[in-house]
C-alpha positions as CSV (number, residue, x, y, z in Angstrom):
1,M,0.0,0.0,0.0
2,T,2.8,2.3,0.8
3,S,4.6,1.6,-2.4
4,L,1.4,2.2,-4.4
5,A,0.9,5.6,-2.7
6,T,4.6,6.5,-3.3
7,G,4.3,5.6,-7.0
8,F,1.1,7.7,-7.3
9,A,2.7,10.7,-5.7
10,R,5.7,10.3,-8.0
11,S,3.5,10.1,-11.1
12,Q,1.6,13.2,-9.9
13,R,4.7,15.2,-9.5
14,W,5.9,14.2,-12.9
15,L,2.6,15.2,-14.6
16,R,2.7,18.5,-12.8
17,A,6.2,19.1,-14.1
18,H,5.2,18.1,-17.7
19,P,1.7,19.6,-18.3
20,L,1.9,19.2,-22.1
21,A,2.4,15.4,-21.7
22,F,-0.6,15.3,-19.4
23,D,-2.8,17.2,-21.9
24,G,-1.7,15.0,-24.7
25,A,-2.7,11.9,-22.7
26,L,-6.0,13.6,-21.8
27,A,-6.7,14.4,-25.5
28,A,-6.0,10.8,-26.5
29,G,-8.3,9.5,-23.8
30,V,-11.1,12.0,-24.9
31,L,-10.6,10.9,-28.5
32,A,-11.0,7.3,-27.5
33,C,-14.1,8.0,-25.5
34,M,-15.7,10.0,-28.4
35,I,-14.9,7.3,-31.0
36,T,-16.3,4.6,-28.7
37,G,-19.4,6.6,-28.0
38,S,-20.0,7.2,-31.8
39,F,-20.5,3.5,-32.2
40,A,-23.3,3.4,-29.6
41,D,-26.9,3.8,-30.6
42,P,-28.6,5.6,-27.7
43,N,-32.1,4.8,-28.9
44,G,-31.9,1.0,-28.7
45,P,-34.9,-0.9,-27.4
46,H,-33.1,-1.8,-24.2
47,G,-31.0,1.4,-23.8
48,P,-27.7,2.3,-25.6
49,E,-26.4,-0.5,-27.9
50,F,-23.0,-0.8,-29.4
51,G,-22.6,-1.9,-33.0
52,G,-25.9,-0.4,-34.1
53,R,-24.2,2.4,-36.1
54,T,-20.9,3.5,-37.6
55,P,-19.6,7.1,-37.4
56,E,-19.1,9.0,-40.7
57,L,-15.7,10.1,-41.9
58,R,-16.6,13.7,-41.3
59,S,-17.4,13.0,-37.7
60,V,-14.1,11.2,-37.2
61,V,-12.2,14.1,-38.6
62,L,-14.1,16.5,-36.3
63,M,-13.4,14.3,-33.3
64,V,-9.7,14.3,-34.2
65,L,-9.6,18.1,-34.6
66,V,-11.4,18.6,-31.2
67,A,-9.0,16.2,-29.4
68,G,-6.0,17.8,-31.0
69,A,-7.2,21.2,-29.8
70,L,-7.3,20.0,-26.2
71,V,-3.5,19.6,-26.2
72,F,-3.3,23.4,-26.1
73,R,-6.1,24.0,-23.6
74,R,-3.7,25.4,-20.9
75,R,-1.9,27.8,-23.3
76,N,-5.1,29.5,-24.6
77,P,-8.2,28.1,-23.0
78,M,-10.6,30.6,-24.4
79,A,-9.5,30.0,-28.0
80,V,-9.7,26.2,-27.5
81,L,-13.3,26.6,-26.1
82,V,-14.4,28.7,-29.1
83,F,-12.9,26.2,-31.5
84,T,-14.3,23.1,-29.9
85,G,-17.7,24.8,-29.4
86,A,-17.8,25.7,-33.1
87,V,-16.9,22.2,-34.2
88,S,-19.5,20.8,-31.8
89,V,-22.1,23.0,-33.4
90,V,-21.2,21.8,-36.9
91,E,-21.5,18.2,-35.7
92,L,-24.8,18.7,-34.0
93,I,-26.3,20.3,-37.1
94,A,-24.8,18.0,-39.8
95,G,-24.4,14.7,-37.9
96,D,-27.2,12.1,-38.4
97,P,-27.0,11.0,-35.7
98,A,-24.4,13.3,-34.2
99,A,-21.2,11.9,-32.7
100,P,-20.3,13.0,-29.2
101,V,-17.9,15.8,-30.4
102,A,-19.3,18.1,-27.7
103,M,-17.3,16.2,-25.1
104,G,-14.3,18.3,-26.2
105,A,-16.2,21.5,-25.6
106,V,-17.1,20.2,-22.1
107,I,-13.4,19.7,-21.3
108,A,-12.5,23.1,-22.7
109,L,-15.3,24.8,-20.7
110,Y,-13.9,23.1,-17.5
111,T,-10.4,24.5,-18.3
112,V,-11.7,28.0,-18.8
113,A,-13.7,27.9,-15.6
114,S,-10.7,26.6,-13.6
115,R,-8.4,29.4,-14.9
116,T,-10.5,32.5,-14.9
117,D,-12.6,34.4,-12.4
118,R,-16.2,33.6,-11.4
119,P,-18.0,36.3,-13.5
120,T,-16.2,35.1,-16.6
121,T,-17.1,31.5,-15.8
122,W,-20.8,32.5,-15.4
123,R,-20.8,34.4,-18.7
124,V,-18.9,31.9,-20.8
125,G,-20.6,28.9,-19.1
126,L,-24.1,30.1,-19.7
127,L,-23.3,31.1,-23.3
128,T,-21.7,27.7,-24.1
129,M,-24.6,25.9,-22.4
130,A,-27.2,27.9,-24.3
131,V,-25.5,27.6,-27.7
132,L,-24.8,23.9,-27.6
133,T,-28.1,22.9,-26.0
134,G,-30.1,25.3,-28.3
135,T,-28.3,24.0,-31.4
136,A,-29.0,20.4,-30.4
137,M,-32.7,21.0,-29.7
138,F,-33.6,23.2,-32.6
139,F,-31.2,22.1,-35.4
140,G,-30.3,18.5,-34.5
141,S,-31.6,15.4,-36.2
142,T,-33.3,14.2,-33.0
143,P,-36.4,15.6,-31.2
144,W,-35.7,18.5,-28.9
145,Y,-36.7,16.6,-25.8
146,T,-34.3,13.6,-26.2
147,Q,-32.0,12.7,-23.4
148,E,-28.9,13.4,-25.6
149,N,-29.9,17.1,-25.6
150,L,-30.6,17.2,-21.9
151,G,-27.2,15.4,-21.4
152,I,-25.4,18.3,-23.2
153,F,-27.1,20.8,-20.9
154,A,-26.2,18.8,-17.8
155,W,-22.6,18.1,-18.8
156,T,-21.8,21.7,-19.8
157,G,-23.3,22.9,-16.5
158,M,-21.3,20.4,-14.5
159,A,-18.1,21.3,-16.3
160,G,-18.5,25.0,-15.4
161,A,-19.3,24.2,-11.8
162,A,-16.4,21.8,-11.5
163,G,-14.0,24.2,-13.0
164,D,-15.1,27.0,-10.6
165,A,-14.8,24.7,-7.6
166,V,-11.2,23.7,-8.6
167,R,-10.3,27.4,-9.1
168,S,-11.8,28.2,-5.7
169,R,-9.9,25.4,-4.0
170,R,-6.7,26.4,-5.7
171,A,-7.1,30.0,-4.6
172,F,-7.9,28.8,-1.0
173,V,-4.7,26.7,-0.9
174,D,-2.6,29.5,-2.3
175,A,-4.1,31.9,0.3
176,I,-3.2,29.4,3.1
177,Q,0.3,29.0,1.8
178,E,0.8,32.8,1.5
179,R,-0.6,33.3,5.0
180,A,1.8,30.6,6.3
181,E,4.7,32.2,4.6
182,R,3.7,35.6,5.9
183,A,3.4,34.3,9.4
184,E,6.8,32.7,9.1
185,R,8.3,36.0,7.9
186,T,6.6,37.7,10.8
187,R,8.0,35.2,13.3
188,E,11.5,35.7,11.9
189,E,11.2,39.5,12.0
190,E,9.8,39.3,15.6
191,A,12.7,37.0,16.6
192,R,15.2,39.4,15.0
193,R,13.6,42.4,16.8
194,R,13.7,40.6,20.1
195,V,17.3,39.7,19.6
196,A,18.1,43.3,18.8
197,E,16.3,44.6,21.8
198,E,18.0,42.1,24.1
199,R,21.4,43.1,22.6
200,L,20.6,46.8,23.2
201,R,19.5,46.0,26.8
202,I,22.6,44.1,27.6
203,A,24.7,46.8,26.0
204,R,23.0,49.4,28.3
205,D,23.6,47.2,31.3
206,L,27.3,46.7,30.5
207,H,27.7,50.5,29.9
208,D,26.1,51.3,33.2
209,V,28.2,48.8,35.1
210,V,31.5,49.6,33.5
211,A,31.0,53.4,33.5
212,H,30.0,53.5,37.2
213,H,32.7,51.3,38.6
214,I,35.5,52.4,36.4
215,A,34.8,56.0,37.3
216,L,35.1,55.1,41.0
217,V,38.2,53.1,40.4
218,N,39.7,56.0,38.5
219,V,38.9,58.6,41.2
220,Q,40.1,56.4,44.1
221,A,43.3,55.4,42.2
222,G,44.0,59.1,41.6
223,V,43.5,59.9,45.3
224,A,45.8,57.0,46.3
225,A,48.5,58.1,43.9
226,H,48.2,61.7,45.2
227,I,48.5,61.0,48.9
228,M,50.6,57.8,48.8
229,D,53.7,59.4,50.2
230,K,52.2,61.9,52.6
231,R,49.2,60.0,54.0
232,P,49.7,56.3,53.4
233,D,46.8,55.2,55.7
234,Q,44.3,57.2,53.5
235,A,46.0,55.8,50.4
236,K,45.4,52.3,51.7
237,E,41.8,53.1,52.3
238,A,41.5,54.5,48.8
239,L,43.0,51.3,47.4
240,A,40.6,49.3,49.4
241,H,37.8,51.2,47.8
242,V,39.4,50.5,44.4
243,R,39.4,46.8,45.2
244,E,35.8,46.8,46.3
245,A,34.6,48.7,43.3
246,S,36.5,46.4,40.9
247,R,35.0,43.3,42.7
248,S,31.5,44.8,42.3
249,A,32.2,45.5,38.7
250,L,33.3,41.9,38.1
251,N,30.3,40.5,39.9
252,E,27.8,42.6,37.9
253,L,29.7,41.9,34.6
254,R,29.5,38.2,35.4
255,A,25.8,38.4,36.1
256,T,25.1,40.3,32.8
257,V,27.3,38.1,30.6
258,G,25.7,35.1,32.2
259,L,22.5,36.0,30.4
260,L,24.3,35.1,27.1
261,R,25.1,31.6,28.2
262,Q,23.5,28.8,26.2
263,T,21.9,25.6,27.4
264,G,24.5,23.2,28.8
265,D,26.9,26.0,29.8
266,P,28.0,26.3,33.4
267,E,25.2,27.7,35.5
268,A,25.1,31.6,35.6
269,P,25.0,33.6,38.8
270,T,21.6,33.7,40.4
271,E,21.9,37.0,42.2
272,P,18.9,39.3,41.7
273,A,19.2,42.3,39.5
274,P,20.0,45.5,41.5
275,G,17.2,47.8,42.5
276,L,16.3,50.6,44.9
277,D,16.6,48.1,47.8
278,V,20.4,48.5,47.5
279,L,20.3,52.2,46.8
280,D,22.0,52.9,50.1
281,G,24.9,50.7,49.1
282,L,25.2,52.5,45.8
283,V,25.2,56.0,47.4
284,T,27.8,54.8,49.9
285,T,30.3,53.9,47.1
286,F,30.0,57.5,45.8
287,R,30.4,59.0,49.3
288,Q,33.5,57.0,49.8
289,A,34.7,58.3,46.4
290,G,34.4,61.9,47.8
291,L,31.0,62.9,46.3
292,P,28.6,64.1,49.0
293,V,25.1,62.6,48.2
294,E,21.8,63.3,50.0
295,V,18.9,60.9,49.5
296,A,15.2,61.7,50.0
297,R,12.6,59.0,49.4
298,A,8.8,59.4,49.5
299,D,7.8,56.3,47.6
300,D,5.6,54.9,50.4
301,G,7.9,51.8,50.6
302,I,6.1,50.3,47.6
303,R,7.8,47.4,45.7
304,L,8.3,48.5,42.1
305,P,8.0,46.1,39.1
306,A,11.3,44.5,38.4
307,A,11.9,46.4,35.1
308,V,11.0,49.7,36.7
309,D,13.1,49.0,39.8
310,L,16.2,48.2,37.7
311,A,15.7,51.2,35.5
312,A,15.4,53.5,38.5
313,Y,18.6,52.1,40.0
314,R,20.5,52.4,36.7
315,I,19.4,55.9,36.1
316,I,20.6,57.0,39.6
317,Q,23.8,55.1,39.1
318,E,24.5,56.7,35.7
319,A,23.5,60.2,36.8
320,L,25.8,60.1,39.9
321,T,28.6,58.7,37.8
322,N,28.2,61.7,35.4
323,V,28.2,64.1,38.4
324,R,31.4,62.5,39.7
325,K,33.0,62.7,36.2
326,H,31.8,66.1,35.0
327,A,30.5,68.3,37.8
328,G,33.8,69.2,39.4
329,A,35.6,68.4,42.7
330,D,33.3,70.4,45.0
331,A,30.0,69.2,43.5
332,K,27.3,67.8,45.7
333,A,24.4,65.6,44.5
334,E,20.8,65.1,45.7
335,V,18.7,62.0,44.9
336,S,15.0,61.8,45.4
337,V,12.5,59.0,44.7
338,V,8.9,60.1,45.0
339,R,5.6,58.4,44.2
340,V,3.2,60.6,42.3
341,G,-0.1,58.8,41.5
342,T,0.5,55.9,39.2
343,T,4.1,56.9,38.6
344,V,7.4,57.2,40.5
345,E,9.7,60.2,39.9
346,V,13.4,59.7,40.1
347,T,15.5,62.9,40.2
348,V,19.2,63.5,40.5
349,L,20.4,67.1,41.0
350,D,23.9,68.5,41.3
351,N,25.3,72.0,41.9
352,G,28.3,71.6,39.6
353,A,29.2,74.0,36.9
354,G,26.5,73.8,34.1
355,T,29.1,74.0,31.4
356,E,30.8,70.9,32.8
357,G,27.7,68.8,32.9
358,P,27.0,66.1,30.3
359,Q,25.2,67.4,27.3
360,D,21.9,65.9,26.3
361,G,22.5,63.4,23.6
362,G,26.2,63.2,24.1
363,G,27.9,59.9,24.8
364,H,26.0,56.7,25.6
365,G,25.0,57.4,29.2
366,L,22.1,59.7,28.7
367,L,21.1,57.8,25.5
368,G,20.9,54.5,27.5
369,M,18.9,56.2,30.3
370,R,16.5,57.6,27.7
371,E,16.1,54.2,26.0
372,R,15.4,52.5,29.3
373,V,12.7,55.0,30.2
374,T,11.1,55.0,26.8
375,A,10.9,51.2,26.8
376,L,8.9,51.3,30.0
377,G,6.5,54.1,28.6
378,G,8.0,56.8,30.8
379,T,9.7,60.2,30.1
380,L,13.2,61.5,30.8
381,V,14.3,65.1,31.2
382,A,18.0,65.9,31.4
383,G,19.7,69.3,31.1
384,P,21.4,72.1,32.9
385,R,19.7,73.7,35.9
386,Y,19.0,77.4,36.2
387,G,21.8,78.9,38.3
388,G,24.2,76.1,37.7
389,G,24.3,72.3,38.0
390,F,22.6,69.6,36.1
391,R,19.2,67.8,36.5
392,V,18.1,64.3,35.5
393,Q,14.5,63.5,36.1
394,A,12.8,60.3,35.0
395,I,9.0,59.6,35.4
396,L,8.4,55.9,35.4
397,P,5.0,54.2,35.4
398,L,4.2,51.7,38.1
399,K,2.6,49.5,35.5
400,T,4.8,48.7,32.6
401,R,3.8,48.2,29.0
402,T,4.1,44.4,29.4
403,G,1.3,44.5,32.0
404,E,3.6,43.9,35.0
405,D,2.0,45.6,38.0
406,R,3.0,46.3,41.5
């Protein structure tokens, strides 16, 4: 059974690849059926009888012409229908009795119906049905009510309906395939978009981690080098801060890079992402680096969604890093976290020289902050303050776009 199905599938593929061979075989089969039918007498005493009549030479020539025309039915279906219909009309009028030449017109009508639209099928089908049936009824050698005439009417109608059904099914299958291909393209585009977003998120995290800790390491190393000879105890303390900052940087880098591990790789660190719960520790590192920081919180002790919590932490981290790098040695910073309705406002202010602050759009720090806030559906304002200094203010929604709520 399996070998039979395989052979049938192979034959079907070959016929689809060689349509002209299929049409030639079809034309030969139709010719054989027409010639066989021309030997049958439909009006026998007990139904159709074979051997009761012999087709005329003219009828055989017309049957051969009709069958030959069917070989080209795919190339020009409408012309083949017109030709076979005209030959059928000639046979219906001149034949006595008429040979079944109309069988070729039936096949041609099916081809037209299967390869055109429905309005064309209706128009051509009704016209063919009317011409062939009317010719057989009013000009044929048999009475108008004979079953042969009704058979022409039925066969032409079924040919048009069958061709329209095949065309509809073909269009339906093509639509399904197109929809499947479009869905596949959409899935691929969505996968590429998600990969790009994840790469951008990891790049932001890496920038925030490296910029913050390397800035602290740079400051503390400079302090240690400056006071190494005169105040070795303070220099040791500064070097201890360098070691602590570098250890923290390595831990956060390991956690971030661990997201890139594949299945089967060694297990990545499982420490939670930083958030406002460890804000005091973050502020302490800056105070130890020589930047006075004051913190004011009025967020009612709510637990923020993970994405919002991480974004708030990173914004404060990046803003304080910029203050330490750009605002000058005597700068001070203020951090506030305030809940306002369904949002939380994170603000970082400094009193450094406005001309030394980071310019909006410069570097990757402010760009990364803006991308984080925009991804959550919030807003970010960053720019010089009136009277000197710099201000970074982010308004983050308590409910993220992904539906994560507090």
